N, C-alpha and C positions, 0 to 999 in steps of 0.2 A: 571705443569698449570694444572689448574682445568677445567674439562671437562664442558661443558656449560647443564646445566640441562632444559635449555626452552623447546628443544620438548617434553621432559618426563612428563614435567608441562601441555604442550599444549594439549599434548594425553592424560592426567588425564582429564582436562577440558571437551574435546571434549566428553569424555565417560559420564563423569558425566551429561552434557547437553544431550545426547542422551539418559541415562537411565531417567531423570527427562523429558521427552518429549518435551525437547524445541530445537532440533536439526533439524531445518529447512527441510533437505533433507530426514530427517526421519518421518516426519509428513504429509499424502498426503494433511492436510488441506493446509499446506502451496503452493503444488504446486495449487489448488483450489484458493487459495488468488490469487497468482500471476496470474492467468488465469485471473478472475475477472479484475483487476488493467490493464490489458492489452486490456481487451475488453472496458473498459471504456477509456482508451485512443484514442482506434479506433475509439468509437464513439463520442467522445467531441464535435467533429466540428457538427455533424449533432443536438445534442443535444443543443449545442448553436445555433442553428437556429428556435430551437422550444422553442417560449415564456413559454409553460408551463413548462418546465426544465429550463431556463436562471436564474443564480443567487440564485438558490435553490438547496438544497443537494438531490442527489438521492442514493436508493438504488440497487443494481445489486446483484441478485443472479442467477446462472447458466445462465450466458451471457443474463439476460434480466432485463430492468430497471423493478423492480417489485413493485415503491412505491418514493414517494418524499414529498417535505417538505421545507418551507421557514425557518424552524426551526429544526437541525439538531439534537438535544438533542431528539425532539418530535419524530422525525423518527427513532431514534435508537431504542429507548423504543418499538415503535410497530413493527418493522422487529422482534427484540428481542423476543418478546411475541409469533409474528406470526412464526417465523422461529426457533425455540431454538435449540441450539446445532450446527445449520446451517454456514455456511461460506457467510455472505453478507457483500460485499464491501459499503460502503457509501464515498462518493466525492460531494463535489460542484462542480456544473455547471458553470465553469469560465475558461476562456482564459486561456491557458498554459503559464506559467512563462517564459519570454521570455530570454534567456541569451545573452547578449553582452560582447565581448571580444574586450576590447581595451587596446592597449598598452600604458605603463607607462612611462613619460617623463623620459628620463636620463640624467643625468647632468654629466659635465666632468669636471675633477680636474685640 
């Protein structure tokens, strides 16, 4: 019986991703990114109550809203110039998607 090569293949892929700098755990910027996303989620309700941000995209850097704009692309260009090489999370301020779980009908035969 042939031995599975899947574990070796996965290990090679993981080493290659790490060497290329694509391994999320190896890159401290990924931890910063996750922190900025968590911050946005924690202040989303507060941002929604503020007319200045509602319906617009916001740029978050170091757990602070540093800029906003109705045009997401203009915002991204501005923050890329202002904070080159830094982690800046950009998201639209809108209510979170509501997930509704509904049972599907079952048919008997």
